C-alpha positions as CSV (number, residue, x, y, z in Angstrom):
1,M,-3.8,34.9,-24.1
2,Y,-4.9,33.4,-20.9
3,P,-8.8,33.5,-20.5
4,T,-9.9,35.6,-17.5
5,D,-13.3,33.9,-17.2
6,P,-13.1,30.8,-14.9
7,A,-15.7,29.0,-17.1
8,T,-13.6,29.5,-20.2
9,A,-10.4,28.4,-18.5
10,F,-12.3,25.3,-17.2
11,N,-13.2,24.4,-20.8
12,L,-9.6,24.9,-21.9
13,A,-8.3,22.6,-19.1
14,N,-10.8,20.0,-20.0
15,A,-9.8,20.1,-23.6
16,L,-6.1,19.7,-22.8
17,A,-6.4,16.6,-20.6
18,P,-7.8,13.8,-22.9
19,P,-5.1,14.2,-25.7
20,A,-2.4,13.9,-23.0
21,W,-3.9,10.6,-21.7
22,F,-4.3,9.3,-25.3
23,W,-0.6,10.1,-25.9
24,L,0.4,8.1,-22.8
25,V,-1.4,5.0,-24.2
26,I,0.2,5.4,-27.6
27,W,3.7,6.1,-26.0
28,I,3.9,2.7,-24.1
29,F,3.5,0.9,-27.4
30,L,6.1,2.8,-29.4
31,P,9.4,1.2,-30.3
32,K,12.1,1.6,-27.7
33,A,14.1,4.2,-29.7
34,A,11.0,6.3,-30.2
35,R,10.0,6.1,-26.6
36,Q,13.4,7.3,-25.5
37,K,13.2,10.3,-27.8
38,T,9.7,11.2,-26.7
39,R,9.7,10.2,-23.0
40,Y,9.3,13.8,-21.7
41,L,6.5,14.9,-24.1
42,G,4.0,13.5,-21.7
43,L,4.9,16.2,-19.2
44,I,4.1,19.2,-21.5
45,I,0.3,19.3,-20.9
46,P,0.6,18.6,-17.2
47,L,2.9,21.6,-17.0
48,A,0.5,23.7,-19.0
49,L,-2.3,22.7,-16.6
50,A,0.1,23.7,-13.7
51,V,0.4,27.1,-15.3
52,I,-3.5,27.4,-15.3
53,Y,-3.6,26.4,-11.7
54,T,-0.9,28.8,-10.6
55,I,-2.4,31.8,-12.4
56,T,-5.9,30.9,-11.2
57,M,-4.7,30.6,-7.6
58,M,-2.9,34.0,-7.8
59,V,-5.9,35.7,-9.2
60,H,-8.8,34.2,-7.4
61,F,-7.8,32.7,-4.0
62,S,-7.7,36.0,-2.2
63,S,-11.4,36.6,-3.0
64,A,-12.5,33.1,-2.0
65,G,-13.9,32.3,1.4
66,G,-13.4,29.2,3.4
67,G,-10.1,27.4,4.0
68,F,-8.5,24.0,4.4
69,D,-8.8,23.6,8.2
70,S,-12.2,21.8,8.1
71,L,-14.5,20.0,5.7
72,S,-17.1,22.8,6.0
73,N,-14.5,25.5,5.2
74,M,-13.2,23.5,2.3
75,M,-16.7,23.2,0.9
76,A,-17.1,27.0,1.3
77,L,-13.8,27.6,-0.5
78,F,-14.8,25.6,-3.5
79,D,-18.1,27.5,-3.8
80,H,-16.0,30.2,-5.4
81,P,-15.7,29.5,-9.2
82,G,-12.0,30.5,-9.3
83,A,-11.1,28.2,-6.4
84,A,-13.1,25.4,-8.0
85,L,-11.2,25.9,-11.2
86,A,-7.9,25.9,-9.4
87,G,-8.8,22.6,-7.7
88,W,-9.8,21.1,-11.0
89,A,-6.6,22.1,-12.7
90,H,-4.7,20.8,-9.8
91,Y,-6.5,17.4,-10.1
92,L,-5.9,17.2,-13.9
93,S,-2.3,18.2,-13.7
94,F,-1.3,15.8,-10.9
95,D,-3.3,12.9,-12.3
96,L,-1.5,13.3,-15.6
97,I,1.9,13.4,-13.9
98,V,1.0,10.2,-12.0
99,G,-0.1,8.7,-15.3
100,W,3.2,9.6,-16.9
101,M,5.1,8.0,-13.9
102,I,2.9,4.9,-14.2
103,A,3.6,4.5,-18.0
104,S,7.4,5.2,-17.5
105,H,7.6,2.7,-14.6
106,A,5.7,0.0,-16.4
107,V,7.9,0.3,-19.5
108,A,11.1,0.3,-17.4
109,N,10.0,-2.9,-15.5
110,K,8.8,-4.6,-18.7
111,M,5.3,-5.0,-17.5
112,N,2.5,-6.2,-19.9
113,R,1.5,-3.1,-21.9
114,L,-2.1,-4.1,-22.1
115,L,-2.3,-4.2,-18.3
116,V,-1.1,-0.6,-18.1
117,I,-4.1,0.7,-20.1
118,P,-6.7,0.0,-17.3
119,C,-4.3,1.6,-14.8
120,L,-4.1,4.8,-16.9
121,L,-7.9,4.8,-17.4
122,A,-8.5,4.4,-13.7
123,T,-6.0,7.2,-12.9
124,F,-7.8,9.4,-15.5
125,M,-11.2,8.7,-14.0
126,L,-10.5,8.1,-10.3
127,G,-7.0,9.3,-9.6
128,P,-5.4,7.4,-6.7
129,V,-7.4,4.2,-7.6
130,G,-5.3,4.0,-10.8
131,L,-2.1,4.3,-8.8
132,L,-3.2,1.6,-6.4
133,L,-4.2,-0.7,-9.3
134,H,-0.7,-0.2,-10.9
135,T,1.0,-0.9,-7.6
136,I,-1.0,-4.2,-7.2
137,L,-0.1,-5.2,-10.8
138,W,3.5,-4.3,-10.3
139,L,3.8,-6.3,-7.1
140,S,2.1,-9.2,-9.0
141,H,4.6,-8.8,-11.8
142,L,7.4,-9.0,-9.3
143,A,5.9,-12.1,-7.8
144,M,5.6,-13.7,-11.3
145,Y,9.1,-13.2,-12.4
146,R,11.2,-12.8,-9.2
147,I,9.8,-14.9,-6.4
148,P,10.1,-18.3,-8.2
149,T,13.7,-17.5,-9.2
150,Y,14.4,-16.4,-5.6
151,M,13.1,-19.7,-4.3
152,K,14.9,-21.8,-6.8
153,L,18.3,-20.1,-6.9
154,G,18.6,-18.8,-3.4
155,K,18.5,-15.5,-1.5
156,D,21.3,-13.9,-3.5
157,V,18.7,-13.1,-6.2
158,R,17.5,-9.5,-5.9
159,L,13.7,-9.5,-5.8
160,L,13.3,-5.9,-7.0
161,Q,16.0,-6.0,-9.6
162,P,14.5,-5.6,-13.1
163,Q,15.0,-8.6,-15.3
164,H,13.4,-9.9,-18.5
165,P,10.5,-12.3,-18.0
166,Q,12.3,-14.9,-20.1
167,S,14.8,-15.4,-17.2
168,S,12.0,-16.5,-14.8
169,W,12.0,-20.0,-13.4
170,W,9.3,-22.5,-14.2
171,S,8.7,-25.1,-11.5
172,T,8.7,-28.9,-12.2
173,A,6.8,-31.7,-10.7
174,A,9.8,-32.6,-8.6
175,D,9.7,-29.4,-6.7
176,R,7.8,-28.8,-3.4
177,I,4.1,-28.0,-3.6
178,W,4.5,-24.4,-2.6
179,Q,7.2,-24.0,-5.3
180,Q,4.9,-25.6,-7.8
181,M,2.1,-23.2,-6.9
182,C,4.4,-20.2,-7.5
183,G,6.1,-21.4,-10.6
184,G,3.6,-23.7,-12.3
185,Q,2.0,-21.0,-14.5
186,V,3.5,-17.6,-13.5
187,A,0.6,-15.6,-15.0
188,L,-1.9,-17.5,-12.9
189,F,0.3,-17.1,-9.8
190,G,0.6,-13.4,-10.5
191,C,-3.2,-13.2,-10.7
192,A,-3.5,-15.0,-7.3
193,V,-1.0,-12.4,-5.8
194,A,-3.1,-9.5,-7.3
195,L,-6.2,-10.9,-5.7
196,S,-4.5,-11.3,-2.3
197,L,-3.4,-7.7,-2.5
198,L,-6.9,-6.6,-3.4
199,A,-8.4,-8.4,-0.4
200,P,-7.3,-5.9,2.4
201,F,-9.0,-3.1,0.5
202,L,-12.3,-5.0,0.3
203,I,-12.0,-6.0,4.0
204,L,-11.5,-2.4,5.0
205,A,-14.5,-1.3,2.9
206,Y,-16.5,-4.1,4.7
207,S,-15.5,-2.7,8.1
208,I,-16.4,0.8,7.2
209,D,-19.5,0.5,5.0
210,T,-22.8,-0.2,6.8
211,R,-25.0,-0.7,3.7
212,T,-26.5,-4.1,3.1
213,V,-27.8,-6.1,0.2
214,L,-30.3,-8.8,1.1
215,E,-29.4,-8.2,4.7
216,I,-25.7,-8.9,4.1
217,N,-22.9,-6.3,4.0
218,T,-22.6,-5.1,0.5
219,W,-18.8,-6.0,0.4
220,M,-19.2,-9.6,1.5
221,K,-19.8,-11.0,-2.0
222,P,-16.6,-9.4,-3.5
223,I,-14.6,-10.7,-0.5
224,K,-15.9,-14.2,-1.0
225,F,-15.3,-14.1,-4.8
226,T,-11.8,-12.8,-4.2
227,A,-11.0,-15.8,-1.9
228,S,-12.6,-18.2,-4.3
229,L,-10.8,-16.9,-7.4
230,F,-7.5,-16.7,-5.5
231,L,-7.7,-20.4,-4.6
232,Y,-8.8,-21.2,-8.2
233,A,-5.8,-19.4,-9.8
234,L,-3.3,-20.8,-7.3
235,T,-4.6,-24.3,-7.8
236,L,-4.5,-24.1,-11.6
237,S,-1.0,-22.8,-11.4
238,W,0.0,-25.8,-9.3
239,F,-1.7,-28.3,-11.6
240,C,0.1,-26.8,-14.7
241,N,3.2,-28.6,-13.5
242,Y,1.6,-31.8,-14.7
243,L,0.9,-30.6,-18.3
244,P,3.1,-31.8,-21.2
245,E,6.0,-29.3,-21.6
246,N,5.0,-28.4,-25.2
247,W,1.4,-27.8,-24.0
248,R,2.5,-25.7,-21.0
249,N,4.9,-23.6,-22.9
250,S,2.8,-23.1,-26.0
251,K,1.8,-19.6,-27.2
252,K,-1.9,-20.6,-27.5
253,F,-2.0,-21.8,-23.9
254,S,-0.4,-18.6,-22.7
255,Q,-2.8,-16.5,-24.7
256,F,-5.8,-18.5,-23.4
257,T,-4.5,-18.1,-19.8
258,A,-4.3,-14.3,-20.4
259,L,-7.9,-14.4,-21.5
260,V,-8.9,-16.2,-18.3
261,I,-7.0,-13.7,-16.2
262,A,-8.7,-10.8,-18.0
263,S,-12.1,-12.5,-17.3
264,I,-11.2,-12.7,-13.6
265,A,-10.4,-9.0,-13.6
266,L,-13.6,-8.1,-15.3
267,E,-15.7,-10.2,-12.9
268,M,-14.0,-8.6,-9.9
269,L,-14.5,-5.1,-11.3
270,W,-18.2,-5.9,-11.9
271,L,-18.7,-7.2,-8.4
272,I,-16.8,-4.2,-6.9
273,F,-18.9,-1.8,-9.0
274,A,-22.1,-3.4,-7.8
275,A,-20.9,-3.4,-4.1
276,S,-20.0,0.3,-4.4
277,L,-23.5,1.1,-5.6
278,G,-25.1,-1.0,-2.8
279,E,-26.8,-3.1,-5.5
280,K,-27.1,-6.8,-6.1
281,A,-24.6,-8.1,-8.7
282,H,-26.4,-11.3,-9.5
283,F,-30.1,-11.5,-10.3
284,N,-30.4,-7.7,-10.6
285,R,-33.4,-6.9,-12.8
286,T,-33.6,-3.2,-12.3
287,H,-30.2,-1.5,-12.6
288,P,-29.5,0.0,-16.1
289,I,-25.9,-1.3,-16.1
290,L,-25.8,-4.4,-14.0
291,T,-28.9,-5.9,-15.6
292,P,-27.7,-6.0,-19.2
293,T,-24.1,-7.0,-18.2
294,Y,-25.4,-10.0,-16.2
295,A,-25.4,-12.2,-19.4
296,L,-21.9,-11.0,-20.2
297,M,-20.7,-12.1,-16.8
298,G,-22.2,-15.5,-17.6
299,I,-20.0,-15.8,-20.6
300,I,-17.0,-14.7,-18.6
301,A,-17.8,-17.4,-16.0
302,V,-17.8,-20.0,-18.8
303,I,-14.4,-18.8,-20.0
304,L,-13.1,-19.0,-16.4
305,T,-14.1,-22.6,-15.9
306,T,-13.0,-23.7,-19.4
307,Q,-9.4,-23.3,-18.1
308,S,-10.0,-26.2,-15.8
309,L,-11.2,-28.3,-18.8
310,V,-8.1,-27.4,-20.9
311,I,-5.7,-28.2,-18.0
312,G,-7.6,-31.4,-17.2
313,I,-7.3,-32.7,-20.8
314,G,-3.6,-31.8,-20.8
315,V,-2.9,-33.7,-17.5
316,W,-4.8,-36.7,-18.8
317,R,-2.7,-36.8,-22.0
318,N,0.6,-36.4,-20.1
319,T,1.8,-39.9,-19.3
320,Q,5.2,-38.6,-18.2
321,S,3.9,-36.4,-15.4
322,G,5.5,-38.5,-12.7
323,L,2.2,-39.0,-10.9
324,R,0.7,-42.4,-10.0
325,N,-1.9,-43.5,-12.4
326,L,-4.8,-43.1,-10.0
327,T,-3.6,-39.7,-8.9
328,R,-3.2,-38.5,-12.5
329,Y,-6.6,-39.7,-13.6
330,T,-8.5,-38.3,-10.7
331,L,-6.6,-35.0,-11.2
332,A,-7.6,-34.9,-14.8
333,L,-11.2,-36.0,-14.2
334,G,-11.6,-33.6,-11.3
335,L,-10.7,-30.6,-13.5
336,V,-13.0,-31.8,-16.3
337,T,-15.8,-32.5,-13.9
338,T,-15.5,-29.0,-12.5
339,F,-16.2,-27.6,-15.9
340,L,-19.1,-29.8,-16.6
341,L,-20.9,-29.7,-13.2
342,T,-20.3,-25.9,-12.9
343,L,-21.8,-25.4,-16.4
344,I,-24.9,-27.2,-15.3
345,T,-25.4,-25.8,-11.8
346,A,-24.4,-22.3,-12.5
347,G,-26.3,-22.3,-15.9
348,Y,-29.5,-23.3,-14.2
349,M,-29.1,-21.0,-11.3
350,S,-28.5,-18.0,-13.6
351,S,-31.7,-18.7,-15.4
352,E,-33.7,-18.4,-12.2
353,V,-34.8,-15.2,-10.3
354,G,-32.6,-16.1,-7.3
355,H,-30.5,-18.7,-5.6
356,E,-33.2,-19.7,-3.1
357,V,-35.9,-22.3,-3.6
358,L,-38.7,-21.8,-1.1
359,P,-40.5,-24.8,0.5
360,A,-44.2,-25.1,-0.2
361,G,-46.2,-22.6,1.8
362,V,-43.3,-20.3,2.6
363,S,-43.3,-16.9,1.1
364,G,-39.8,-15.7,2.0
365,V,-36.7,-16.5,4.1
366,S,-34.1,-14.4,5.9
367,E,-30.7,-14.1,4.2
368,I,-29.0,-13.8,7.6
369,D,-30.3,-17.2,8.8
370,T,-27.4,-19.0,7.1
371,V,-24.6,-21.4,7.7
372,N,-21.7,-19.5,9.1
373,F,-19.3,-17.9,6.5
374,M,-20.7,-20.1,3.6
375,G,-23.9,-18.1,3.6
376,W,-26.1,-21.1,2.7
377,L,-29.7,-20.8,3.6
378,R,-31.0,-22.9,6.5
379,A,-34.7,-22.5,6.0
380,A,-34.9,-23.1,2.2
381,G,-33.3,-24.8,-0.7
382,D,-30.1,-23.1,-1.8
383,L,-28.7,-23.7,-5.3
384,R,-25.4,-22.3,-4.4
385,V,-24.5,-25.4,-2.4
386,A,-24.4,-27.6,-5.5
387,H,-22.6,-24.9,-7.3
388,F,-19.9,-24.8,-4.6
389,F,-19.3,-28.5,-4.7
390,A,-19.3,-28.5,-8.5
391,S,-16.7,-25.7,-8.7
392,H,-14.5,-27.5,-6.2
393,A,-14.5,-30.9,-7.9
394,L,-10.9,-30.0,-9.0
395,H,-10.0,-30.1,-5.2
396,F,-12.1,-32.9,-3.8
397,V,-11.8,-35.6,-6.6
398,P,-8.0,-35.4,-6.9
399,F,-7.6,-35.4,-3.1
400,I,-9.7,-38.6,-2.8
401,G,-7.6,-40.1,-5.5
402,F,-4.4,-39.0,-3.9
403,L,-5.3,-40.6,-0.6
404,L,-6.4,-43.9,-2.2
405,A,-3.2,-44.0,-4.3
406,R,-1.1,-43.5,-1.1
407,T,-3.0,-46.1,1.0
408,F,-5.0,-48.8,-0.7
409,F,-4.0,-48.6,-4.4
410,T,-0.3,-47.8,-4.3
411,E,0.5,-50.0,-7.3
412,T,-2.2,-49.9,-10.1
413,S,-2.0,-50.3,-13.8
414,A,-3.2,-47.6,-16.1
415,R,-6.4,-49.4,-16.7
416,S,-7.1,-50.1,-13.1
417,G,-6.2,-46.5,-12.1
418,W,-8.6,-45.2,-14.8
419,N,-11.5,-47.4,-13.7
420,I,-11.1,-46.4,-10.0
421,A,-10.9,-42.7,-11.0
422,I,-14.1,-43.1,-13.0
423,V,-15.9,-44.6,-10.0
424,I,-14.7,-41.8,-7.7
425,T,-15.8,-39.1,-10.3
426,I,-19.2,-40.7,-10.8
427,A,-19.7,-41.0,-7.0
428,Y,-18.8,-37.4,-6.5
429,S,-21.0,-36.2,-9.4
430,L,-23.9,-38.1,-8.0
431,G,-23.3,-36.4,-4.7
432,V,-23.5,-33.0,-6.3
433,A,-26.6,-34.1,-8.2
434,A,-28.2,-35.2,-4.9
435,V,-27.5,-31.8,-3.3
436,F,-28.8,-30.0,-6.4
437,I,-32.1,-32.0,-6.3
438,Q,-32.4,-31.4,-2.6
439,A,-32.2,-27.7,-3.2
440,L,-34.8,-27.9,-6.0
441,A,-37.1,-29.6,-3.6
442,G,-36.8,-26.5,-1.3
443,R,-34.9,-28.4,1.4
444,A,-31.8,-26.9,3.1
445,F,-28.5,-28.6,2.9
446,I,-27.8,-27.9,6.6
447,S,-30.8,-26.9,8.7
448,Y,-29.5,-26.8,12.2
């Protein structure tokens, strides 16, 4: 019998929803035959919630005040317990239907099942956010397994046509650079696409939200990290073309890459969560969630940079990469140096109370008196400068080696190429060390 008390009906609706979400998570992992037989079971509870909504609306809406023509009238409408119950049942029912559609769509398009779980969780907790997340992941999935094939085989390939991931094209060192970036490591390329799709939402939040953290818009940090991680993922996908084939196609490397991508996702979620609260993400010593998770983010950052170490070792071992000796060695050393220098600079910075080092006699500096876009302080030492150059060694060192290999050292033996690469790497590392020491002395990198 249907409960007449809105509070009792509310408890009933709340009790129905969690098992339905739990069933959707189980359903996506069932064998294909079992999924086919049970594909409509996920609609039973949403329909039951629709019944609660319909009955509640029929019984209570006539006695509720307010309306839908203005925000104030809507607030007055939901002051009525029956109207609030109807709204809640509407929310629960439609979110479950969206969750069912997400699960069905993900299975039909052969998306990674583990990636579907956070989409369902976000839909359960935040409704449309889960749908947007699924859309971003789906478009990234298309990019991973359709776009490289499209570029390689021609425009007759249908980008939106479902196909098995095994039919995707992996680029080779002989392809153009933009093709190598797309098909070097398709999971990393998909991660880069997902970050690029996330960026407009962050920029929109930046344009709307007026809150600041340390005098800077609260969304600036997530935007910068999105750009940085996008470049990192795309670069690593490109460099994967120069790994040994057995290394590149190994299950262990794919699994580690998946761990790195999961780390990127967690770091971005952490930064977005902090920005949404208007709190500092780094060096936060007061927030009950951000403070204890800061150490976890440090571990995640180590996992992220370890990927550059792994790829660097692989490039160094691949004598059949087709690269000139000097280019190959600087590429490998640049990747390894990124890991080592970032570990040192970021590790030290995370142990401090902030990124700034004040000159003697100075009690504080303005966070808006900075180098344009980079945000580096102009009136004090800034540890982030050394961290920037450390994390971009995988770009600068190989680029220097590439230029030298194309101009002054076009023909070098393996030994000569290695020696020159060592000199370049040491010189670059000393430069990073000098910038680091400069910041520790409280002197700005650029003080104009």
